[in-house]
C-alpha positions in Angstrom: 34.7 -13.4 -2.4 36.8 -10.3 -2.9 35.1 -7.0 -3.5 34.8 -6.5 -7.3 35.6 -3.2 -9.1 32.5 -2.9 -11.2 32.5 -1.4 -14.7 30.7 1.9 -14.3 29.6 1.6 -17.8 27.8 -1.7 -17.0 26.0 0.0 -14.1 24.9 2.9 -16.4 23.6 0.3 -18.9 21.6 -1.4 -16.2 20.2 1.9 -15.0 19.2 2.8 -18.6 17.5 -0.6 -19.1 15.6 -0.5 -15.8 14.5 3.1 -16.4 13.2 2.2 -19.9 11.3 -0.7 -18.3 9.8 1.4 -15.6 8.5 4.4 -17.6 5.8 2.5 -19.6 4.3 1.1 -16.4 3.4 4.6 -15.2 1.7 6.2 -18.2 -1.2 7.3 -16.0 1.0 8.8 -13.4 3.0 10.8 -16.0 -0.3 12.0 -17.7 -2.0 12.9 -14.4 0.9 14.9 -13.2 0.5 17.2 -16.3 -3.2 17.7 -15.3 -2.3 18.4 -11.6 0.4 20.8 -12.8 -2.2 23.3 -14.0 -3.0 24.5 -10.6 -0.7 22.6 -8.2 2.9 23.8 -8.1 4.9 21.2 -9.9 2.0 18.8 -10.0 2.9 17.3 -6.6 2.0 18.1 -3.0 5.6 18.0 -1.7 8.9 18.6 -3.5 10.1 15.3 -2.1 7.4 13.5 -4.0 9.1 14.6 -7.2 11.9 12.1 -7.4 13.7 10.7 -10.5 12.8 9.3 -12.9 9.2 10.5 -12.4 6.6 11.0 -9.7 4.4 7.9 -9.1 0.9 8.6 -7.9 -0.6 6.2 -5.3 -4.2 4.9 -5.5 -4.7 2.7 -2.5 -3.1 0.4 0.0 -4.0 -2.7 1.9 -1.9 -4.5 4.4 1.7 -4.7 3.1 0.6 -3.8 -0.4 0.3 -0.6 -2.4 -1.3 0.1 -5.8 -0.5 3.1 -8.0 -3.0 4.8 -10.3 -1.8 2.6 -13.2 -2.9 -0.5 -11.4 0.7 -1.7 -10.5 0.8 -3.7 -7.3 3.8 -3.5 -5.0 5.0 -4.9 -1.7 5.5 -1.6 0.2 8.8 -1.0 1.9 8.5 2.8 1.6 5.4 3.2 3.9 5.3 7.0 3.8 8.9 7.4 5.0 8.2 4.9 7.8 4.9 6.4 9.0 2.8 3.3 8.1 4.4 0.7 10.4 0.8 -0.5 11.1 0.4 -1.3 7.4 -2.3 0.1 5.1 -5.9 0.1 6.2 -5.3 -1.8 9.4 -8.7 -3.0 10.7 -8.1 -1.5 14.1 -7.1 1.9 12.7 -10.1 1.9 10.3 -12.5 1.0 13.2 -11.0 3.7 15.4 -11.3 6.4 12.7 -14.8 5.4 11.7 -16.0 5.5 15.3 -14.5 8.9 16.0 -15.5 10.5 12.7 -19.1 9.7 13.5 -18.7 11.5 16.8 -16.9 14.6 15.4 -13.6 15.2 13.7 -12.4 18.4 15.4 -13.1 20.4 18.6 -9.9 22.2 19.5 -10.6 20.8 23.0 -8.9 17.9 24.8 -10.4 14.4 24.6 -10.3 11.4 26.8 -7.5 9.6 24.8 -4.9 11.9 26.5 -4.2 9.9 29.6 -3.9 6.5 27.9 -1.5 7.8 25.2 0.5 9.9 27.7 1.0 6.8 30.0 1.9 4.6 27.1 4.6 7.0 25.8 6.0 7.6 29.3 6.3 3.8 29.7 8.0 3.4 26.3 10.4 6.4 26.5 10.9 7.0 30.2 10.0 10.7 30.1 7.2 11.8 32.4 5.3 14.6 30.5 4.0 14.8 26.9 2.3 17.3 24.6 1.0 16.7 21.1 1.5 18.2 17.6 0.8 17.4 14.0 4.2 16.6 12.4 7.8 15.9 13.1 8.7 19.5 12.1 6.4 20.8 14.8 7.9 18.6 17.5 11.5 19.6 16.8 10.5 23.3 16.6 8.9 23.0 20.1 11.9 21.0 21.4 14.4 23.7 20.4 12.1 26.4 21.7 11.8 24.6 25.1 15.6 24.2 25.4 16.0 27.9 24.6 13.3 29.0 27.0 14.7 27.1 29.9 18.3 28.2 29.4 17.9 31.7 28.2 20.5 30.8 25.5 20.1 31.0 21.7 22.6 28.6 20.1 21.9 24.9 19.3 24.2 22.2 18.1 23.1 19.8 15.3 24.7 16.9 13.6 26.0 17.2 10.0 23.7 15.3 7.6 20.6 15.2 9.7 17.1 16.5 8.9 15.0 17.8 11.8 12.1 19.3 10.0 11.3 22.3 7.7 11.6 25.2 10.1 14.2 28.0 9.9 15.9 27.4 13.1 17.4 24.0 12.2 17.2 23.6 8.3 21.0 23.5 7.9 23.6 21.0 6.7 20.9 18.4 5.9 22.5 17.1 2.8 25.2 19.6 1.8 27.6 19.1 -1.1 31.1 18.1 -0.2 32.4 21.3 -1.7 30.4 23.3 0.9 31.0 21.5 4.2 34.4 22.9 5.2 36.8 21.2 7.6 35.8 18.5 10.1 36.8 20.6 13.1 34.5 23.5 12.0 31.9 22.3 9.5 30.1 25.1 7.6 26.5 25.7 8.6 25.1 25.3 5.2 21.6 26.7 4.3 19.5 23.8 3.1 16.8 26.0 1.5 16.5 29.5 0.0 14.8 32.2 2.1 16.3 31.3 5.5 18.0 34.4 7.1 21.7 34.2 7.9 20.8 35.2 11.5 19.4 31.7 12.0 22.5 30.1 10.7 24.6 32.1 13.2 22.8 30.3 16.0 23.5 26.8 14.8 26.8 24.9 15.4 27.2 21.8 13.2 29.3 18.9 14.3 30.0 15.4 12.9 28.2 12.3 14.2 30.0 9.8 16.4 32.7 12.3 17.5 32.7 13.4 21.1 36.0 15.4 20.6 34.3 17.7 18.2 31.2 17.9 20.4 33.4 19.1 23.3 35.1 21.6 21.0 31.7 23.1 20.1 30.9 23.6 23.8 34.4 24.9 24.7 34.3 27.5 21.9 30.8 28.7 22.9 30.8 28.9 26.7 27.3 29.7 28.2 25.8 30.1 24.7 24.4 26.7 23.8 20.8 25.8 24.8 21.0 22.2 23.7 22.0 19.6 21.2 19.5 17.9 18.9 20.4 14.6 17.3 18.8 11.5 15.6 20.2 8.9 18.0 20.7 6.7 14.9 21.1 8.7 11.7 18.2 7.8 9.4 18.7 10.1 6.4 22.0 8.4 5.4 20.7 4.9 5.2 21.1 3.8 8.8 24.2 4.9 10.8 24.4 3.6 14.3 26.0 5.4 17.3 29.2 3.9 18.6 29.3 2.6 22.2 29.3 5.4 24.7 28.6 8.1 22.2 25.1 9.1 23.2 25.8 9.0 26.9 28.9 11.0 26.3 26.8 13.7 24.5 24.3 13.8 27.4 27.2 14.2 29.9 28.7 17.0 27.8 25.4 18.8 27.6 24.7 18.6 31.3 28.2 19.6 32.2 27.7 22.8 30.1 24.2 23.6 31.4 22.5 22.5 28.2 19.9 19.9 27.2 20.0 16.9 25.0 17.1 16.3 22.6 16.5 13.1 20.6 14.8 13.4 17.3 13.0 10.0 17.2 10.6 10.9 14.4 12.0 8.0 12.3 13.3 5.7 15.1 10.5 6.1 17.6 8.3 3.0 17.8 10.2 1.4 14.9 13.6 0.3 16.2 12.0 -1.1 19.3 9.0 -0.7 21.6 10.8 2.3 23.2 12.6 3.4 20.1 16.3 4.3 20.0 16.0 5.3 23.7 15.4 1.7 24.6 17.9 0.2 22.1 20.8 2.4 23.1 19.9 2.8 26.8 20.2 6.6 27.0 17.2 8.7 28.1 17.5 12.3 26.8 15.9 15.4 28.3 13.5 15.7 25.5 12.2 13.4 22.7 10.4 14.2 19.4 8.1 11.6 17.9 5.9 11.5 14.8 5.4 9.2 11.8 4.9 5.7 13.2 3.0 6.6 16.4 0.0 8.0 14.4 -1.1 5.1 12.4 -1.0 7.1 9.2 -2.5 10.4 10.4 -0.6 13.7 10.8 0.8 13.4 14.3 3.6 14.4 16.7 4.5 14.1 20.4 7.0 15.9 22.5 8.2 14.2 25.7 10.3 15.9 28.3 11.4 16.2 31.9 9.2 18.1 34.3 12.0 20.7 34.5 11.8 21.4 30.8 8.0 21.6 30.9 8.1 24.0 33.9 7.4 27.2 31.8 4.5 25.5 30.2 3.1 24.2 33.5 3.5 27.7 35.1 1.8 29.5 32.2 5.0 31.3 31.2 5.1 29.7 27.7 2.2 28.7 25.5 2.7 25.4 23.6 -0.3 25.7 21.3 -1.8 24.6 18.1 -5.4 24.4 16.8 -5.1 20.8 15.7 -2.9 19.6 18.5 -4.6 16.5 20.0 -7.1 16.3 17.1 -9.6 13.6 18.0 -9.0 11.6 14.8 -5.2 11.6 15.3 -5.6 10.7 19.0 -8.0 7.8 18.2 -5.5 6.4 15.6 -2.6 7.0 18.0 -4.4 5.2 20.8 -5.0 2.1 18.6 -1.5 2.2 17.2 0.3 2.4 20.5 -1.9 0.2 22.7 -3.3 -2.4 20.3 -1.0 -2.8 17.3 2.6 -1.8 18.1 2.7 -4.0 21.2 5.9 -5.7 22.4 5.2 -8.9 20.4 5.2 -6.9 17.2 8.9 -6.1 17.7 9.8 -9.8 18.0 8.3 -10.4 14.6 10.1 -7.3 13.2 13.4 -8.7 14.4 12.7 -12.1 12.8 11.8 -10.6 9.4 14.7 -8.1 9.6 17.2 -10.9 10.2 16.0 -12.6 7.0 16.6 -9.4 5.1 20.1 -9.0 6.7 21.2 -12.5 6.1 19.8 -12.5 2.5 21.3 -9.2 1.5 24.7 -9.8 3.1 24.8 -13.1 1.3 24.2 -11.5 -2.0 26.8 -8.9 -1.2 29.4 -11.5 -0.3 28.7 -13.9 -3.2 28.8 -11.2 -5.8 31.7 -9.1 -4.6 29.7 -6.0 -3.8 31.1 -3.3 -1.6 28.5 -2.9 1.2 26.8 -4.2 4.2 23.3 -4.5 5.7 22.0 -2.8 8.9 18.8 -3.8 10.5 17.1 -2.7 13.8 13.5 -3.6 14.5 11.3 -2.5 11.5 14.1 -0.4 9.9 17.0 -1.4 7.7 19.2 -0.5 4.8 22.0 -1.7 2.5 24.9 0.7 2.5 27.1 0.6 -0.6 30.6 1.1 1.0 33.1 -1.5 2.1 34.0 0.3 5.3 31.3 1.0 7.9 29.9 4.5 7.7 30.4 6.5 10.9 29.1 9.9 9.8 27.9 12.1 7.0 31.4 12.6 5.5 31.8 8.8 5.2 28.3 8.6 3.7 29.3 10.9 0.9 31.6 8.0 -0.3 28.6 5.6 -0.6 27.8 4.7 -4.2 24.9 6.7 -5.6 24.7 4.5 -8.7 24.4 1.2 -6.9 21.7 2.6 -4.6 19.7 3.9 -7.5 20.0 0.8 -9.7 18.8 -1.2 -6.7 15.8 1.1 -6.3 15.0 0.6 -10.0 15.4 -3.1 -9.9 13.2 -3.4 -6.8 10.5 -1.2 -8.3 10.4 -3.1 -11.6 10.0 -6.3 -9.7 7.2 -5.2 -7.4 8.9 -3.7 -4.3 8.0 -0.1 -3.6 10.9 1.7 -2.0 11.4 5.3 -0.8 13.0 7.5 -3.4 16.3 9.2 -3.2 18.4 6.0 -3.4 21.1 5.7 -0.8 19.7 8.3 1.6 16.6 6.3 2.5 16.0 3.0 4.3 13.2 0.4 4.3 10.4 0.0 6.8 8.5 -3.1 7.7 4.9 -3.3 8.9 3.1 -5.6 11.3 1.3 -6.9 8.1 4.5 -7.9 6.2 5.0 -11.6 5.7 8.1 -13.7 5.2 7.2 -13.9 1.5 7.3 -10.1 1.4 10.8 -9.8 2.7 12.1 -12.7 0.6 10.8 -10.9 -2.4 13.2 -8.0 -1.6 16.1 -10.4 -1.2 15.3 -12.2 -4.5 15.2 -8.9 -6.3 18.6 -8.0 -4.7 20.0 -11.3 -5.8 18.9 -10.6 -9.4 20.8 -7.3 -9.2 23.9 -8.8 -7.7 24.1 -11.4 -10.5 23.5 -8.7 -13.1 26.3 -6.6 -11.8 28.8 -9.4 -11.5 28.0 -11.1 -14.8 
């Protein structure tokens, strides 16, 4: 079926109808936010929890299901932006936490989970040495600092349209407006938040994804200035954008030819795309890897893996990589159970089976209803992208339909599928506790939307 030019008025009507259906279901959430707002800024714990049309307050989760404070039950495809790949209240996580809590929740001293976790991560990601942190933001902060410490250089390269955490050194060009980004050959380093000094922006060179020519230009124009390049090996804040063949290896070669390091931000891809994350899927081992989210079984977590060369200043006491809660015993207990008992190789076979049902189902709806789009799946992650041509980078992603993404979010939510907010920028995540019935529910809802749009 040829791609249909949809009546934008029809899409707006569907959005209005779905929003009107959604709001009465969340009377308690809306009322409670007003209470929380008295002493909590904005009534939410994080600005990213305040998404249109209104914040939804969670009550509890079990397995693949989530309940909000109004009592609505959902199949959860949000999963805390992908942190809950183990599912909610997994028995092995509950047992590990109960056992450790009874023995103490914090010591600021190392515990005996360290060797098991370090060995498991080394096996998965092929880097020999690891340290631990409490969030993805902390891991990328440490990665950038390690690259700078080992080179004596200050500049870093990042990819346009990627998010690497909330620290000043890299909070640039995360989701800039088209009017701000400048030419492809020299993208503007756009501040993503107020309060970040221009001095930090001067140390960041932004380049487009999937473009080795522009990566080389960045190095050629800044000889002996660049400490390293940090990249999500698959872009995960623009739906899902995959690297083209040879791209990641080409970046590694460019970095090393210029005396710089390559860092993978696998906060979203690590332990979700495959047992060894994007490093395994795409066959390129970087100099440093940042992990968080899925590896912690739902607790605040982070891990930084690197070569022995990069860790030399730490090993020789020239550089302190410290944090009071690094290696917290609750986090380590949950991480141990997650990595060694739950996210084992067989889990990824089942992820692939369920993801293929999603891909076939969604692509079938797209084809039969003349939608512009395609479905991308890898392991536990996936997304529908609302653009006829495949998206290669952030500038392509700006052409993806916001309205179609948002109306799908509404349609899914009203029919019992909890998706991450922010429409087209996010993707779905599966858990080891999702069933075939769960994923077919998503496809059925998408089929409803396809027919509603093409009617």
